[in-house]
C-alpha positions in Angstrom: 2.0 -33.4 12.1 4.0 -30.8 10.6 1.0 -28.5 11.9 1.3 -29.6 15.6 5.3 -29.2 15.5 4.4 -25.8 14.2 1.7 -24.6 17.0 3.5 -26.6 19.6 6.3 -24.2 18.3 4.5 -20.6 18.3 3.2 -21.7 21.3 6.4 -21.6 23.2 7.4 -18.5 21.3 4.5 -16.6 22.6 5.2 -18.1 26.3 9.1 -16.6 25.7 7.6 -13.1 24.5 5.2 -12.5 27.7 7.4 -14.3 30.5 9.5 -10.9 29.2 7.2 -8.9 29.1 7.5 -6.3 31.7 4.1 -6.9 32.9 4.7 -10.5 33.2 3.9 -11.5 37.2 2.3 -15.3 38.2 -0.9 -13.7 39.3 -1.5 -12.1 35.4 -0.7 -15.0 34.0 -3.1 -17.6 35.5 -5.7 -14.8 35.6 -5.3 -14.9 31.8 -5.0 -19.1 31.6 -8.4 -18.9 33.1 -10.2 -16.3 31.5 -9.2 -18.1 28.0 -10.7 -21.4 29.2 -13.1 -20.0 30.1 -13.7 -17.9 26.7 -12.7 -21.2 24.9 -15.5 -23.3 26.5 -17.9 -20.8 25.9 -16.7 -20.7 22.3 -17.0 -24.2 22.2 -21.0 -24.4 24.0 -21.9 -22.2 20.8 -20.7 -24.3 18.4 -22.1 -27.1 19.6 -26.0 -25.1 20.1 -25.3 -24.2 16.8 -24.9 -27.0 15.4 -27.7 -28.8 17.3 -30.2 -26.2 16.2 -29.3 -26.2 12.8 -29.4 -30.1 12.1 -31.9 -31.4 9.7 -32.0 -28.2 7.6 -30.5 -27.0 4.1 -27.4 -26.7 3.6 -27.5 -22.6 2.9 -28.9 -23.0 6.8 -26.0 -25.3 8.0 -23.3 -23.1 6.7 -24.3 -19.7 7.5 -24.6 -20.8 11.0 -21.5 -22.3 10.9 -19.7 -19.1 9.4 -21.4 -16.6 12.1 -20.9 -18.9 14.9 -17.1 -18.7 13.8 -17.2 -15.3 13.0 -18.7 -14.6 16.7 -16.4 -16.7 18.9 -13.4 -15.2 16.6 -14.2 -11.8 18.1 -15.8 -13.0 21.2 -12.2 -14.4 22.2 -9.7 -11.4 20.8 -12.3 -8.8 22.6 -12.9 -11.1 26.3 -9.1 -11.5 26.5 -8.1 -8.1 25.8 -10.4 -6.7 27.8 -10.2 -9.0 30.8 -6.1 -10.1 30.7 -4.6 -6.5 30.1 -2.9 -5.6 33.5 -5.0 -1.7 34.7 -1.0 0.2 34.0 -1.6 -0.3 30.2 -5.1 0.8 30.5 -6.4 4.0 29.3 -7.5 6.5 31.0 -11.3 6.8 32.0 -13.2 9.7 30.8 -16.4 11.3 31.0 -18.8 9.8 29.2 -18.9 12.9 26.6 -15.8 13.8 26.4 -15.3 13.8 22.9 -12.6 11.5 21.4 -9.9 12.4 18.8 -9.6 10.4 15.1 -6.4 10.4 14.8 -5.4 7.2 15.2 -9.1 5.8 14.3 -9.1 7.6 10.9 -6.2 5.2 10.1 -8.5 1.9 9.3 -10.1 4.2 6.4 -7.3 3.4 5.1 -7.5 -0.7 5.2 -11.2 -0.2 4.7 -10.4 1.0 1.6 -7.7 -1.6 0.7 -10.0 -4.8 1.6 -12.3 -3.1 -0.5 -10.5 -3.3 -3.7 -9.1 -6.5 -3.0 -12.4 -7.7 -2.3 -14.2 -6.3 -5.9 -10.4 -6.6 -7.9 -11.7 -10.4 -7.0 -15.5 -9.9 -7.4 -15.9 -8.4 -11.1 -13.8 -11.5 -12.5 -15.7 -13.7 -10.4 -19.1 -12.2 -12.5 -18.1 -11.7 -15.9 -16.2 -14.9 -16.2 -18.1 -18.1 -17.5 -18.2 -21.5 -16.3 -16.5 -23.1 -12.9 -13.6 -21.3 -12.8 -15.7 -18.2 -11.0 -15.5 -20.2 -8.2 -11.8 -19.3 -8.1 -11.4 -15.6 -7.4 -15.2 -15.5 -6.0 -13.8 -17.7 -2.7 -10.3 -15.9 -3.2 -13.2 -12.2 -3.1 -15.0 -14.2 0.3 -11.8 -15.3 2.4 -10.6 -11.4 2.1 -14.2 -10.5 3.3 -14.0 -12.9 6.0 -10.7 -11.6 6.8 -12.2 -8.3 6.7 -14.7 -8.6 8.8 -12.5 -10.4 11.5 -9.3 -7.9 11.2 -11.2 -4.5 10.9 -13.2 -4.2 14.3 -10.0 -5.3 15.9 -8.1 -2.4 14.5 -11.1 0.2 15.3 -11.4 -1.5 18.9 -7.5 -1.1 19.2 -7.4 2.6 17.4 -10.3 3.6 19.7 -8.0 2.8 22.8 -5.2 4.8 21.6 -7.6 7.7 20.9 -9.1 7.3 24.6 -6.0 7.8 25.7 -4.4 10.4 23.5 -7.5 12.6 24.4 -6.9 11.7 28.2 -3.3 12.9 27.7 -4.0 16.4 25.6 -6.8 16.9 28.6 -4.1 16.3 30.9 -0.6 16.5 30.1 2.5 16.4 32.0 4.0 18.5 29.7 2.9 20.6 26.8 5.5 21.6 24.0 4.9 23.7 20.9 7.0 24.6 18.4 7.9 27.7 15.5 7.1 26.5 11.6 11.5 27.1 11.7 12.4 25.3 14.7 10.2 22.3 13.3 11.4 21.9 10.2 14.6 22.6 11.0 14.3 19.4 14.1 12.7 17.4 10.3 16.2 18.4 8.4 17.8 17.1 11.5 16.0 13.9 12.2 16.8 12.7 8.0 19.8 13.9 8.3 21.0 11.5 11.3 18.4 8.8 9.7 20.4 9.0 6.5 23.6 8.4 8.2 22.3 5.3 10.0 24.3 2.1 8.4 22.3 -1.2 7.0 21.5 -3.2 9.6 22.4 -6.4 7.3 24.3 -6.9 4.5 24.7 -10.2 2.4 28.0 -11.2 2.2 28.4 -10.3 6.1 25.1 -11.4 8.0 24.0 -14.3 5.6 24.8 -16.8 7.6 22.1 -15.8 10.0 19.7 -17.2 7.3 21.4 -20.4 7.4 19.3 -21.9 10.4 16.2 -20.3 9.5 16.4 -21.6 5.9 18.0 -24.8 6.7 14.9 -24.9 9.3 12.5 -24.7 7.1 13.7 -26.8 4.2 14.0 -30.1 7.0 10.1 -29.2 8.0 8.7 -28.8 4.1 10.7 -32.0 3.3 10.3 -34.1 6.0 6.4 -33.1 7.0 4.9 -31.8 4.0 3.2 -34.0 0.8 3.5 -33.6 -2.5 6.9 -34.1 -5.1 10.4 -33.2 -4.7 9.5 -30.9 -7.0 6.9 -29.0 -5.8 8.5 -29.2 -2.6 12.1 -27.6 -4.0 9.9 -24.9 -5.6 7.7 -24.0 -2.4 11.0 -23.6 -0.6 12.8 -21.3 -3.2 9.6 -19.3 -3.2 9.8 -19.0 1.0 13.3 -18.4 1.1 13.9 -16.3 -1.5 10.6 -13.9 0.5 12.5 -14.1 3.4 15.6 -13.5 2.0 14.7 -9.9 0.0 12.4 -9.1 3.1 15.7 -8.8 5.2 17.2 -7.4 2.5 14.8 -4.4 2.2 14.1 -4.4 6.4 18.0 -3.5 6.8 19.1 -1.3 4.0 19.7 1.4 6.6 18.6 4.9 7.2 19.4 6.5 3.5 16.7 5.1 1.6 13.5 5.9 4.3 15.6 9.7 5.1 13.3 11.6 2.8 10.1 9.7 3.8 10.8 10.2 7.1 11.7 14.5 6.3 8.3 14.3 4.8 6.3 12.2 7.6 7.0 15.1 10.0 6.7 18.5 8.2 3.3 17.2 7.5 2.9 16.6 11.8 2.0 19.0 14.2 4.7 21.1 15.6 4.0 19.9 19.6 4.6 16.6 21.4 2.2 16.5 24.5 3.5 13.8 27.3 0.8 12.1 29.8 -0.2 9.6 31.8 -0.4 7.3 29.3 2.1 7.9 26.7 3.7 10.6 24.2 2.4 12.0 21.4 4.9 13.1 18.9 6.3 13.8 15.2 1.6 13.2 14.6 2.2 9.7 16.8 1.0 8.7 19.6 3.1 5.7 21.4 2.0 3.9 24.8 4.5 4.2 27.6 3.4 0.7 28.9 1.1 -2.2 27.2 1.2 -6.0 26.3 3.9 -5.2 23.1 5.5 -1.5 23.0 7.1 -0.7 26.1 9.4 2.0 27.6 12.7 1.0 28.9 15.0 4.4 29.2 14.7 8.1 29.2 17.6 10.0 28.5 18.9 13.2 27.4 20.9 13.4 24.1 23.2 16.3 24.4 24.0 16.8 20.6 23.3 19.7 19.4 20.5 20.8 19.0 19.0 19.0 22.3 16.8 16.9 22.8 15.2 13.6 24.9 15.3 10.1 23.5 12.6 7.7 24.8 14.1 3.9 23.9 10.9 1.4 23.8 11.1 -2.2 23.0 8.2 -4.1 21.3 7.7 -7.9 21.2 6.8 -10.1 18.4 6.7 -13.9 18.8 8.3 -16.4 16.2 7.3 -19.7 15.4 10.5 -20.3 13.7 12.6 -19.5 17.0 13.8 -16.7 19.9 11.0 -13.9 20.4 12.4 -10.6 18.4 12.4 -8.1 20.1 12.3 -4.4 18.4 13.8 -1.2 19.3 12.1 1.8 19.0 13.8 5.4 19.6 11.0 8.5 20.1 13.3 11.6 19.4 11.9 15.0 20.8 13.4 19.0 20.6 13.2 20.3 24.1 12.4 24.3 23.8 14.2 26.3 25.6 12.9 26.9 29.6 11.6 23.7 30.0 13.6 22.5 32.8 11.0 22.4 34.8 9.6 19.9 32.5 12.1 17.7 32.4 12.0 17.7 36.0 8.6 16.7 36.5 8.6 14.0 33.1 11.6 12.3 35.6 9.0 12.4 38.6 6.1 11.3 36.8 7.5 8.4 34.9 9.6 6.8 37.8 7.0 7.0 39.7 4.8 4.7 37.4 7.5 2.8 35.4 10.2 2.1 37.8 11.5 -0.7 35.8 12.3 1.8 33.4 15.7 3.8 33.5 14.7 7.5 33.4 17.1 10.5 33.7 16.0 13.4 32.4 16.3 16.0 35.0 
């Protein structure tokens, strides 16, 4: 019962996120529903075929076939939905097949490969060394981690390859390309770090603690009413979960002072240049799409504080199963070099034409 309520709440939350997305339209929604239903029907057909083909076989064959079908169905559903439901406005620019793509985004996948490998080895090695049936506990965790890696890593690679394709297109045919001297970039990095340092905390427990009462109360009621187990275990579970939530909120809302030096170091490692193009902006070593399913440009304006810069404001929509859709604001500041007024005029014209719903004021 609890799982059903959770699924229904999550469904409404996901619908709310899509309804407030700039890409939302009735036609795209109906198309998405049709594609999803067809994909689910195909997944079910594959499961039925696997069950029929493995009937009467050994347990090893049955479990192997079931695992393979689950992986194939999961990956196929995700890739089909991404391919056929993403609006054309947010798809990467098509490039000739011989074009060599940059690898800056896909390179990040290597870090996750290392993380999964370390976790798997950390449980496989004890599982192989520990005698008795207890060894199945770490081996089970290692197997589940491997299963997650098989699902997660291809999706992550596919997503980052799309970003690399977009970044390659932007670098080959930019609207504008600004470069800075090492001295300019170092000074600008210091400015951004100091501005971040001055940012006050978003969440103070004494001031904002009441905002956590409803989520924590909802979790407590749901666990006590719908979850099995003794009152002691339920209470312990609630304390651990709610404690983790409070700790996460406090860490994420500490303000900019704790992150200023990390930002400075990150900016100094990045290439001192900025690319603007049809698919997005490459700045501070990070490529950001103007518009996709979760990350959307809402405004662009001039910040007259010295040194003069352009501020691009994005919204990221995150479904929240425990309440309304979360909106995360992302601000990208770009130092404006001298003599680039014509570039600003072109940026304004291109962005207004491509994203009429955004508020653009750069010229």
